[in-house]
PDB file of N, CA, C and O in Angstrom:
ATOM      1  N   MET A   1      33.557  68.583 187.206  1.00  0.00           N
ATOM      2  CA  MET A   1      34.666  67.745 186.790  1.00  0.00           C
ATOM      3  C   MET A   1      35.907  68.203 187.534  1.00  0.00           C
ATOM      4  O   MET A   1      36.288  69.372 187.476  1.00  0.00           O
ATOM      5  N   GLU A   2      36.522  67.276 188.225  1.00  0.00           N
ATOM      6  CA  GLU A   2      37.638  67.629 189.072  1.00  0.00           C
ATOM      7  C   GLU A   2      38.996  67.450 188.407  1.00  0.00           C
ATOM      8  O   GLU A   2      40.010  67.892 188.948  1.00  0.00           O
ATOM      9  N   ASN A   3      39.030  66.804 187.234  1.00  0.00           N
ATOM     10  CA  ASN A   3      40.311  66.611 186.556  1.00  0.00           C
ATOM     11  C   ASN A   3      40.729  67.894 185.870  1.00  0.00           C
ATOM     12  O   ASN A   3      39.899  68.708 185.465  1.00  0.00           O
ATOM     13  N   ASP A   4      42.021  68.050 185.751  1.00  0.00           N
ATOM     14  CA  ASP A   4      42.573  69.231 185.124  1.00  0.00           C
ATOM     15  C   ASP A   4      42.175  69.276 183.653  1.00  0.00           C
ATOM     16  O   ASP A   4      42.407  68.318 182.915  1.00  0.00           O
ATOM     17  N   ILE A   5      41.587  70.366 183.234  1.00  0.00           N
ATOM     18  CA  ILE A   5      41.124  70.527 181.860  1.00  0.00           C
ATOM     19  C   ILE A   5      42.287  70.413 180.876  1.00  0.00           C
ATOM     20  O   ILE A   5      42.127  69.850 179.793  1.00  0.00           O
ATOM     21  N   LEU A   6      43.437  70.935 181.237  1.00  0.00           N
ATOM     22  CA  LEU A   6      44.592  70.866 180.337  1.00  0.00           C
ATOM     23  C   LEU A   6      45.052  69.426 180.121  1.00  0.00           C
ATOM     24  O   LEU A   6      45.477  69.065 179.024  1.00  0.00           O
ATOM     25  N   THR A   7      44.968  68.617 181.154  1.00  0.00           N
ATOM     26  CA  THR A   7      45.317  67.206 181.009  1.00  0.00           C
ATOM     27  C   THR A   7      44.364  66.520 180.041  1.00  0.00           C
ATOM     28  O   THR A   7      44.790  65.768 179.164  1.00  0.00           O
ATOM     29  N   LEU A   8      43.080  66.782 180.205  1.00  0.00           N
ATOM     30  CA  LEU A   8      42.092  66.174 179.316  1.00  0.00           C
ATOM     31  C   LEU A   8      42.257  66.680 177.882  1.00  0.00           C
ATOM     32  O   LEU A   8      42.097  65.914 176.932  1.00  0.00           O
ATOM     33  N   ALA A   9      42.574  67.964 177.723  1.00  0.00           N
ATOM     34  CA  ALA A   9      42.783  68.511 176.384  1.00  0.00           C
ATOM     35  C   ALA A   9      43.982  67.843 175.709  1.00  0.00           C
ATOM     36  O   ALA A   9      43.938  67.551 174.514  1.00  0.00           O
ATOM     37  N   ALA A  10      45.039  67.604 176.463  1.00  0.00           N
ATOM     38  CA  ALA A  10      46.213  66.933 175.899  1.00  0.00           C
ATOM     39  C   ALA A  10      45.885  65.495 175.507  1.00  0.00           C
ATOM     40  O   ALA A  10      46.350  65.014 174.474  1.00  0.00           O
ATOM     41  N   LEU A  11      45.095  64.813 176.317  1.00  0.00           N
ATOM     42  CA  LEU A  11      44.700  63.443 175.980  1.00  0.00           C
ATOM     43  C   LEU A  11      43.833  63.407 174.726  1.00  0.00           C
ATOM     44  O   LEU A  11      44.011  62.542 173.868  1.00  0.00           O
ATOM     45  N   VAL A  12      42.903  64.339 174.619  1.00  0.00           N
ATOM     46  CA  VAL A  12      42.051  64.400 173.429  1.00  0.00           C
ATOM     47  C   VAL A  12      42.906  64.688 172.196  1.00  0.00           C
ATOM     48  O   VAL A  12      42.701  64.080 171.146  1.00  0.00           O
ATOM     49  N   ALA A  13      43.868  65.616 172.315  1.00  0.00           N
ATOM     50  CA  ALA A  13      44.758  65.925 171.188  1.00  0.00           C
ATOM     51  C   ALA A  13      45.561  64.695 170.779  1.00  0.00           C
ATOM     52  O   ALA A  13      45.763  64.452 169.590  1.00  0.00           O
ATOM     53  N   ALA A  14      46.015  63.927 171.749  1.00  0.00           N
ATOM     54  CA  ALA A  14      46.774  62.716 171.435  1.00  0.00           C
ATOM     55  C   ALA A  14      45.897  61.688 170.732  1.00  0.00           C
ATOM     56  O   ALA A  14      46.334  61.049 169.776  1.00  0.00           O
ATOM     57  N   TYR A  15      44.668  61.527 171.197  1.00  0.00           N
ATOM     58  CA  TYR A  15      43.753  60.586 170.545  1.00  0.00           C
ATOM     59  C   TYR A  15      43.402  61.036 169.126  1.00  0.00           C
ATOM     60  O   TYR A  15      43.287  60.202 168.228  1.00  0.00           O
ATOM     61  N   VAL A  16      43.232  62.329 168.913  1.00  0.00           N
ATOM     62  CA  VAL A  16      42.970  62.834 167.565  1.00  0.00           C
ATOM     63  C   VAL A  16      44.174  62.557 166.670  1.00  0.00           C
ATOM     64  O   VAL A  16      44.013  62.211 165.499  1.00  0.00           O
ATOM     65  N   GLY A  17      45.376  62.708 167.216  1.00  0.00           N
ATOM     66  CA  GLY A  17      46.584  62.386 166.457  1.00  0.00           C
ATOM     67  C   GLY A  17      46.638  60.925 166.063  1.00  0.00           C
ATOM     68  O   GLY A  17      47.037  60.589 164.948  1.00  0.00           O
ATOM     69  N   VAL A  18      46.239  60.063 166.969  1.00  0.00           N
ATOM     70  CA  VAL A  18      46.194  58.635 166.670  1.00  0.00           C
ATOM     71  C   VAL A  18      45.152  58.376 165.573  1.00  0.00           C
ATOM     72  O   VAL A  18      45.393  57.590 164.657  1.00  0.00           O
ATOM     73  N   ALA A  19      44.003  59.034 165.671  1.00  0.00           N
ATOM     74  CA  ALA A  19      42.965  58.875 164.649  1.00  0.00           C
ATOM     75  C   ALA A  19      43.477  59.338 163.281  1.00  0.00           C
ATOM     76  O   ALA A  19      43.188  58.710 162.263  1.00  0.00           O
ATOM     77  N   LYS A  20      44.238  60.435 163.261  1.00  0.00           N
ATOM     78  CA  LYS A  20      44.831  60.901 162.002  1.00  0.00           C
ATOM     79  C   LYS A  20      45.787  59.852 161.450  1.00  0.00           C
ATOM     80  O   LYS A  20      45.857  59.646 160.239  1.00  0.00           O
ATOM     81  N   GLY A  21      46.515  59.198 162.331  1.00  0.00           N
ATOM     82  CA  GLY A  21      47.421  58.148 161.907  1.00  0.00           C
ATOM     83  C   GLY A  21      46.705  56.979 161.249  1.00  0.00           C
ATOM     84  O   GLY A  21      47.286  56.263 160.433  1.00  0.00           O
ATOM     85  N   PHE A  22      45.445  56.790 161.607  1.00  0.00           N
ATOM     86  CA  PHE A  22      44.637  55.738 160.988  1.00  0.00           C
ATOM     87  C   PHE A  22      43.952  56.210 159.715  1.00  0.00           C
ATOM     88  O   PHE A  22      43.196  55.460 159.098  1.00  0.00           O
ATOM     89  N   GLY A  23      44.215  57.451 159.322  1.00  0.00           N
ATOM     90  CA  GLY A  23      43.703  57.947 158.042  1.00  0.00           C
ATOM     91  C   GLY A  23      42.425  58.751 158.102  1.00  0.00           C
ATOM     92  O   GLY A  23      41.781  58.950 157.072  1.00  0.00           O
ATOM     93  N   ILE A  24      42.036  59.222 159.282  1.00  0.00           N
ATOM     94  CA  ILE A  24      40.842  60.062 159.372  1.00  0.00           C
ATOM     95  C   ILE A  24      41.099  61.347 158.584  1.00  0.00           C
ATOM     96  O   ILE A  24      42.146  61.975 158.746  1.00  0.00           O
ATOM     97  N   ALA A  25      40.156  61.737 157.742  1.00  0.00           N
ATOM     98  CA  ALA A  25      40.292  62.954 156.951  1.00  0.00           C
ATOM     99  C   ALA A  25      40.345  64.175 157.871  1.00  0.00           C
ATOM    100  O   ALA A  25      39.715  64.204 158.928  1.00  0.00           O
ATOM    101  N   GLU A  26      41.106  65.171 157.444  1.00  0.00           N
ATOM    102  CA  GLU A  26      41.300  66.387 158.249  1.00  0.00           C
ATOM    103  C   GLU A  26      39.969  67.054 158.602  1.00  0.00           C
ATOM    104  O   GLU A  26      39.831  67.627 159.683  1.00  0.00           O
ATOM    105  N   LYS A  27      38.994  66.982 157.699  1.00  0.00           N
ATOM    106  CA  LYS A  27      37.714  67.652 157.963  1.00  0.00           C
ATOM    107  C   LYS A  27      36.934  66.997 159.103  1.00  0.00           C
ATOM    108  O   LYS A  27      36.011  67.613 159.635  1.00  0.00           O
ATOM    109  N   TRP A  28      37.273  65.780 159.490  1.00  0.00           N
ATOM    110  CA  TRP A  28      36.567  65.074 160.555  1.00  0.00           C
ATOM    111  C   TRP A  28      37.259  65.173 161.910  1.00  0.00           C
ATOM    112  O   TRP A  28      36.716  64.694 162.905  1.00  0.00           O
ATOM    113  N   THR A  29      38.433  65.777 161.976  1.00  0.00           N
ATOM    114  CA  THR A  29      39.188  65.776 163.232  1.00  0.00           C
ATOM    115  C   THR A  29      38.479  66.533 164.352  1.00  0.00           C
ATOM    116  O   THR A  29      38.603  66.165 165.520  1.00  0.00           O
ATOM    117  N   HIS A  30      37.741  67.580 164.011  1.00  0.00           N
ATOM    118  CA  HIS A  30      37.022  68.330 165.057  1.00  0.00           C
ATOM    119  C   HIS A  30      35.917  67.473 165.678  1.00  0.00           C
ATOM    120  O   HIS A  30      35.699  67.505 166.889  1.00  0.00           O
ATOM    121  N   LEU A  31      35.238  66.721 164.849  1.00  0.00           N
ATOM    122  CA  LEU A  31      34.187  65.827 165.346  1.00  0.00           C
ATOM    123  C   LEU A  31      34.791  64.709 166.194  1.00  0.00           C
ATOM    124  O   LEU A  31      34.240  64.343 167.231  1.00  0.00           O
ATOM    125  N   VAL A  32      35.923  64.172 165.749  1.00  0.00           N
ATOM    126  CA  VAL A  32      36.615  63.131 166.520  1.00  0.00           C
ATOM    127  C   VAL A  32      37.022  63.684 167.887  1.00  0.00           C
ATOM    128  O   VAL A  32      36.889  62.999 168.901  1.00  0.00           O
ATOM    129  N   ALA A  33      37.516  64.920 167.910  1.00  0.00           N
ATOM    130  CA  ALA A  33      37.901  65.546 169.176  1.00  0.00           C
ATOM    131  C   ALA A  33      36.706  65.682 170.112  1.00  0.00           C
ATOM    132  O   ALA A  33      36.820  65.430 171.311  1.00  0.00           O
ATOM    133  N   LEU A  34      35.568  66.079 169.566  1.00  0.00           N
ATOM    134  CA  LEU A  34      34.361  66.208 170.394  1.00  0.00           C
ATOM    135  C   LEU A  34      33.903  64.863 170.943  1.00  0.00           C
ATOM    136  O   LEU A  34      33.447  64.777 172.083  1.00  0.00           O
ATOM    137  N   VAL A  35      34.024  63.819 170.138  1.00  0.00           N
ATOM    138  CA  VAL A  35      33.630  62.483 170.597  1.00  0.00           C
ATOM    139  C   VAL A  35      34.522  62.036 171.751  1.00  0.00           C
ATOM    140  O   VAL A  35      34.026  61.556 172.771  1.00  0.00           O
ATOM    141  N   PHE A  36      35.838  62.192 171.596  1.00  0.00           N
ATOM    142  CA  PHE A  36      36.740  61.801 172.680  1.00  0.00           C
ATOM    143  C   PHE A  36      36.515  62.658 173.929  1.00  0.00           C
ATOM    144  O   PHE A  36      36.543  62.139 175.045  1.00  0.00           O
ATOM    145  N   ALA A  37      36.293  63.959 173.752  1.00  0.00           N
ATOM    146  CA  ALA A  37      36.030  64.821 174.901  1.00  0.00           C
ATOM    147  C   ALA A  37      34.743  64.406 175.604  1.00  0.00           C
ATOM    148  O   ALA A  37      34.669  64.420 176.833  1.00  0.00           O
ATOM    149  N   THR A  38      33.738  64.039 174.830  1.00  0.00           N
ATOM    150  CA  THR A  38      32.468  63.586 175.408  1.00  0.00           C
ATOM    151  C   THR A  38      32.671  62.347 176.262  1.00  0.00           C
ATOM    152  O   THR A  38      32.093  62.226 177.342  1.00  0.00           O
ATOM    153  N   VAL A  39      33.494  61.428 175.777  1.00  0.00           N
ATOM    154  CA  VAL A  39      33.756  60.207 176.551  1.00  0.00           C
ATOM    155  C   VAL A  39      34.357  60.562 177.903  1.00  0.00           C
ATOM    156  O   VAL A  39      33.947  60.019 178.929  1.00  0.00           O
ATOM    157  N   PHE A  40      35.335  61.477 177.910  1.00  0.00           N
ATOM    158  CA  PHE A  40      35.967  61.843 179.178  1.00  0.00           C
ATOM    159  C   PHE A  40      35.002  62.552 180.127  1.00  0.00           C
ATOM    160  O   PHE A  40      35.114  62.399 181.343  1.00  0.00           O
ATOM    161  N   VAL A  41      34.067  63.318 179.594  1.00  0.00           N
ATOM    162  CA  VAL A  41      33.154  64.085 180.448  1.00  0.00           C
ATOM    163  C   VAL A  41      31.966  63.250 180.910  1.00  0.00           C
ATOM    164  O   VAL A  41      31.531  63.388 182.054  1.00  0.00           O
ATOM    165  N   VAL A  42      31.432  62.387 180.049  1.00  0.00           N
ATOM    166  CA  VAL A  42      30.208  61.652 180.352  1.00  0.00           C
ATOM    167  C   VAL A  42      30.453  60.445 181.257  1.00  0.00           C
ATOM    168  O   VAL A  42      29.571  60.048 182.019  1.00  0.00           O
ATOM    169  N   VAL A  43      31.633  59.871 181.172  1.00  0.00           N
ATOM    170  CA  VAL A  43      31.951  58.692 181.992  1.00  0.00           C
ATOM    171  C   VAL A  43      31.885  59.081 183.472  1.00  0.00           C
ATOM    172  O   VAL A  43      32.391  60.141 183.840  1.00  0.00           O
ATOM    173  N   PRO A  44      31.285  58.263 184.321  1.00  0.00           N
ATOM    174  CA  PRO A  44      31.240  58.564 185.761  1.00  0.00           C
ATOM    175  C   PRO A  44      32.646  58.778 186.330  1.00  0.00           C
ATOM    176  O   PRO A  44      33.613  58.189 185.849  1.00  0.00           O
ATOM    177  N   GLU A  45      32.748  59.614 187.342  1.00  0.00           N
ATOM    178  CA  GLU A  45      34.055  60.000 187.883  1.00  0.00           C
ATOM    179  C   GLU A  45      34.910  58.826 188.333  1.00  0.00           C
ATOM    180  O   GLU A  45      36.133  58.869 188.196  1.00  0.00           O
ATOM    181  N   THR A  46      34.298  57.788 188.862  1.00  0.00           N
ATOM    182  CA  THR A  46      35.105  56.636 189.289  1.00  0.00           C
ATOM    183  C   THR A  46      35.746  55.950 188.091  1.00  0.00           C
ATOM    184  O   THR A  46      36.908  55.547 188.143  1.00  0.00           O
ATOM    185  N   ALA A  47      34.983  55.823 187.017  1.00  0.00           N
ATOM    186  CA  ALA A  47      35.538  55.223 185.800  1.00  0.00           C
ATOM    187  C   ALA A  47      36.441  56.211 185.074  1.00  0.00           C
ATOM    188  O   ALA A  47      37.397  55.807 184.412  1.00  0.00           O
ATOM    189  N   GLN A  48      36.146  57.504 185.194  1.00  0.00           N
ATOM    190  CA  GLN A  48      36.934  58.530 184.515  1.00  0.00           C
ATOM    191  C   GLN A  48      38.393  58.496 184.947  1.00  0.00           C
ATOM    192  O   GLN A  48      39.292  58.638 184.119  1.00  0.00           O
ATOM    193  N   ALA A  49      38.629  58.311 186.229  1.00  0.00           N
ATOM    194  CA  ALA A  49      40.007  58.249 186.720  1.00  0.00           C
ATOM    195  C   ALA A  49      40.749  57.071 186.094  1.00  0.00           C
ATOM    196  O   ALA A  49      41.918  57.190 185.729  1.00  0.00           O
ATOM    197  N   ALA A  50      40.070  55.946 185.974  1.00  0.00           N
ATOM    198  CA  ALA A  50      40.697  54.772 185.352  1.00  0.00           C
ATOM    199  C   ALA A  50      40.939  55.003 183.868  1.00  0.00           C
ATOM    200  O   ALA A  50      41.989  54.620 183.350  1.00  0.00           O
ATOM    201  N   VAL A  51      39.991  55.621 183.176  1.00  0.00           N
ATOM    202  CA  VAL A  51      40.144  55.893 181.748  1.00  0.00           C
ATOM    203  C   VAL A  51      41.308  56.851 181.506  1.00  0.00           C
ATOM    204  O   VAL A  51      42.080  56.671 180.565  1.00  0.00           O
ATOM    205  N   ILE A  52      41.429  57.855 182.345  1.00  0.00           N
ATOM    206  CA  ILE A  52      42.537  58.807 182.212  1.00  0.00           C
ATOM    207  C   ILE A  52      43.871  58.117 182.470  1.00  0.00           C
ATOM    208  O   ILE A  52      44.836  58.329 181.736  1.00  0.00           O
ATOM    209  N   LYS A  53      43.925  57.299 183.504  1.00  0.00           N
ATOM    210  CA  LYS A  53      45.168  56.590 183.817  1.00  0.00           C
ATOM    211  C   LYS A  53      45.560  55.645 182.679  1.00  0.00           C
ATOM    212  O   LYS A  53      46.723  55.601 182.277  1.00  0.00           O
ATOM    213  N   ILE A  54      44.599  54.901 182.170  1.00  0.00           N
ATOM    214  CA  ILE A  54      44.855  53.995 181.049  1.00  0.00           C
ATOM    215  C   ILE A  54      45.317  54.784 179.828  1.00  0.00           C
ATOM    216  O   ILE A  54      46.245  54.371 179.134  1.00  0.00           O
ATOM    217  N   SER A  55      44.676  55.908 179.568  1.00  0.00           N
ATOM    218  CA  SER A  55      45.035  56.731 178.419  1.00  0.00           C
ATOM    219  C   SER A  55      46.456  57.261 178.520  1.00  0.00           C
ATOM    220  O   SER A  55      47.221  57.182 177.559  1.00  0.00           O
ATOM    221  N   VAL A  56      46.808  57.795 179.665  1.00  0.00           N
ATOM    222  CA  VAL A  56      48.153  58.346 179.844  1.00  0.00           C
ATOM    223  C   VAL A  56      49.206  57.255 179.680  1.00  0.00           C
ATOM    224  O   VAL A  56      50.201  57.451 178.983  1.00  0.00           O
ATOM    225  N   ILE A  57      48.995  56.126 180.310  1.00  0.00           N
ATOM    226  CA  ILE A  57      49.967  55.036 180.220  1.00  0.00           C
ATOM    227  C   ILE A  57      50.031  54.487 178.797  1.00  0.00           C
ATOM    228  O   ILE A  57      51.120  54.313 178.250  1.00  0.00           O
ATOM    229  N   GLY A  58      48.883  54.215 178.198  1.00  0.00           N
ATOM    230  CA  GLY A  58      48.852  53.624 176.862  1.00  0.00           C
ATOM    231  C   GLY A  58      49.383  54.543 175.787  1.00  0.00           C
ATOM    232  O   GLY A  58      50.171  54.120 174.941  1.00  0.00           O
ATOM    233  N   LEU A  59      48.957  55.814 175.807  1.00  0.00           N
ATOM    234  CA  LEU A  59      49.421  56.756 174.785  1.00  0.00           C
ATOM    235  C   LEU A  59      50.906  57.058 174.932  1.00  0.00           C
ATOM    236  O   LEU A  59      51.607  57.215 173.932  1.00  0.00           O
ATOM    237  N   THR A  60      51.387  57.139 176.153  1.00  0.00           N
ATOM    238  CA  THR A  60      52.811  57.392 176.360  1.00  0.00           C
ATOM    239  C   THR A  60      53.637  56.200 175.906  1.00  0.00           C
ATOM    240  O   THR A  60      54.666  56.363 175.249  1.00  0.00           O
ATOM    241  N   ALA A  61      53.191  55.011 176.254  1.00  0.00           N
ATOM    242  CA  ALA A  61      53.935  53.802 175.888  1.00  0.00           C
ATOM    243  C   ALA A  61      53.948  53.587 174.380  1.00  0.00           C
ATOM    244  O   ALA A  61      54.921  53.066 173.836  1.00  0.00           O
ATOM    245  N   SER A  62      52.877  53.984 173.703  1.00  0.00           N
ATOM    246  CA  SER A  62      52.820  53.777 172.254  1.00  0.00           C
ATOM    247  C   SER A  62      53.520  54.880 171.485  1.00  0.00           C
ATOM    248  O   SER A  62      53.664  54.785 170.266  1.00  0.00           O
ATOM    249  N   GLY A  63      53.952  55.909 172.163  1.00  0.00           N
ATOM    250  CA  GLY A  63      54.653  57.001 171.497  1.00  0.00           C
ATOM    251  C   GLY A  63      53.712  57.996 170.852  1.00  0.00           C
ATOM    252  O   GLY A  63      54.109  58.696 169.921  1.00  0.00           O
ATOM    253  N   ALA A  64      52.484  58.080 171.317  1.00  0.00           N
ATOM    254  CA  ALA A  64      51.509  58.987 170.712  1.00  0.00           C
ATOM    255  C   ALA A  64      51.870  60.446 170.920  1.00  0.00           C
ATOM    256  O   ALA A  64      51.315  61.318 170.252  1.00  0.00           O
ATOM    257  N   TYR A  65      52.787  60.728 171.831  1.00  0.00           N
ATOM    258  CA  TYR A  65      53.200  62.111 172.046  1.00  0.00           C
ATOM    259  C   TYR A  65      53.719  62.729 170.756  1.00  0.00           C
ATOM    260  O   TYR A  65      53.659  63.948 170.597  1.00  0.00           O
ATOM    261  N   GLN A  66      54.220  61.930 169.845  1.00  0.00           N
ATOM    262  CA  GLN A  66      54.740  62.464 168.589  1.00  0.00           C
ATOM    263  C   GLN A  66      53.629  63.013 167.708  1.00  0.00           C
ATOM    264  O   GLN A  66      53.910  63.771 166.780  1.00  0.00           O
ATOM    265  N   TYR A  67      52.374  62.653 167.972  1.00  0.00           N
ATOM    266  CA  TYR A  67      51.273  63.166 167.179  1.00  0.00           C
ATOM    267  C   TYR A  67      50.892  64.583 167.570  1.00  0.00           C
ATOM    268  O   TYR A  67      50.305  65.302 166.761  1.00  0.00           O
ATOM    269  N   VAL A  68      51.204  65.000 168.772  1.00  0.00           N
ATOM    270  CA  VAL A  68      50.803  66.321 169.228  1.00  0.00           C
ATOM    271  C   VAL A  68      51.918  67.342 169.142  1.00  0.00           C
ATOM    272  O   VAL A  68      51.713  68.499 169.508  1.00  0.00           O
ATOM    273  N   LYS A  69      53.089  66.955 168.671  1.00  0.00           N
ATOM    274  CA  LYS A  69      54.168  67.917 168.470  1.00  0.00           C
ATOM    275  C   LYS A  69      54.484  68.012 166.990  1.00  0.00           C
ATOM    276  O   LYS A  69      54.200  67.088 166.229  1.00  0.00           O
ATOM    277  N   LYS A  70      55.069  69.122 166.582  1.00  0.00           N
ATOM    278  CA  LYS A  70      55.418  69.317 165.183  1.00  0.00           C
ATOM    279  C   LYS A  70      56.539  68.376 164.807  1.00  0.00           C
ATOM    280  O   LYS A  70      57.528  68.248 165.529  1.00  0.00           O
ATOM    281  N   ARG A  71      56.378  67.722 163.679  1.00  0.00           N
ATOM    282  CA  ARG A  71      57.399  66.790 163.208  1.00  0.00           C
ATOM    283  C   ARG A  71      58.617  67.578 162.755  1.00  0.00           C
ATOM    284  O   ARG A  71      58.479  68.543 162.004  1.00  0.00           O
ATOM    285  N   SER A  72      59.805  67.190 163.196  1.00  0.00           N
ATOM    286  CA  SER A  72      61.023  67.909 162.849  1.00  0.00           C
ATOM    287  C   SER A  72      61.551  67.510 161.476  1.00  0.00           C
ATOM    288  O   SER A  72      62.454  68.168 160.959  1.00  0.00           O
ATOM    289  N   ASP A  73      61.015  66.450 160.872  1.00  0.00           N
ATOM    290  CA  ASP A  73      61.492  66.010 159.577  1.00  0.00           C
ATOM    291  C   ASP A  73      60.645  66.535 158.426  1.00  0.00           C
ATOM    292  O   ASP A  73      60.693  65.984 157.326  1.00  0.00           O
ATOM    293  N   GLU A  74      59.861  67.603 158.662  1.00  0.00           N
ATOM    294  CA  GLU A  74      59.078  68.209 157.613  1.00  0.00           C
ATOM    295  C   GLU A  74      59.769  69.489 157.140  1.00  0.00           C
ATOM    296  O   GLU A  74      60.357  70.228 157.929  1.00  0.00           O
ATOM    297  N   GLY A  75      59.682  69.725 155.845  1.00  0.00           N
ATOM    298  CA  GLY A  75      60.234  70.950 155.283  1.00  0.00           C
ATOM    299  C   GLY A  75      59.316  72.116 155.551  1.00  0.00           C
ATOM    300  O   GLY A  75      58.294  71.949 156.217  1.00  0.00           O
ATOM    301  N   ASN A  76      59.648  73.301 155.050  1.00  0.00           N
ATOM    302  CA  ASN A  76      58.847  74.495 155.275  1.00  0.00           C
ATOM    303  C   ASN A  76      57.476  74.402 154.621  1.00  0.00           C
ATOM    304  O   ASN A  76      56.534  75.039 155.093  1.00  0.00           O
ATOM    305  N   ASP A  77      57.337  73.635 153.559  1.00  0.00           N
ATOM    306  CA  ASP A  77      56.058  73.509 152.874  1.00  0.00           C
ATOM    307  C   ASP A  77      55.164  72.427 153.482  1.00  0.00           C
ATOM    308  O   ASP A  77      54.072  72.174 152.974  1.00  0.00           O
ATOM    309  N   GLY A  78      55.615  71.790 154.558  1.00  0.00           N
ATOM    310  CA  GLY A  78      54.817  70.769 155.237  1.00  0.00           C
ATOM    311  C   GLY A  78      54.993  69.382 154.664  1.00  0.00           C
ATOM    312  O   GLY A  78      54.402  68.428 155.168  1.00  0.00           O
ATOM    313  N   LYS A  79      55.797  69.248 153.616  1.00  0.00           N
ATOM    314  CA  LYS A  79      56.014  67.944 153.020  1.00  0.00           C
ATOM    315  C   LYS A  79      57.239  67.288 153.643  1.00  0.00           C
ATOM    316  O   LYS A  79      58.197  67.958 154.027  1.00  0.00           O
ATOM    317  N   ARG A  80      57.185  65.978 153.732  1.00  0.00           N
ATOM    318  CA  ARG A  80      58.320  65.234 154.278  1.00  0.00           C
ATOM    319  C   ARG A  80      59.507  65.351 153.340  1.00  0.00           C
ATOM    320  O   ARG A  80      59.357  65.347 152.118  1.00  0.00           O
ATOM    321  N   ILE A  81      60.688  65.455 153.932  1.00  0.00           N
ATOM    322  CA  ILE A  81      61.916  65.508 153.115  1.00  0.00           C
ATOM    323  C   ILE A  81      62.752  64.282 153.346  1.00  0.00           C
ATOM    324  O   ILE A  81      63.821  64.142 152.751  1.00  0.00           O
TER     325      ILE A  81
END
């Protein structure tokens, strides 16, 4: 695999964040991460480049970056204030 592993890890983290936004239970997030990682690895390299490009553009445009960073509007106990 010639793509940067860190780039793929960030994309998988963003997709897991989106899945959490749809209500996926916390106990399933590891499995969701493995499924998304599998898609990036199993897809042929020619299609992989397109999938990565689509993912970066789509996730950035939708604001999914907020799923992979700590929310600043949470209190110390993790609850929204």
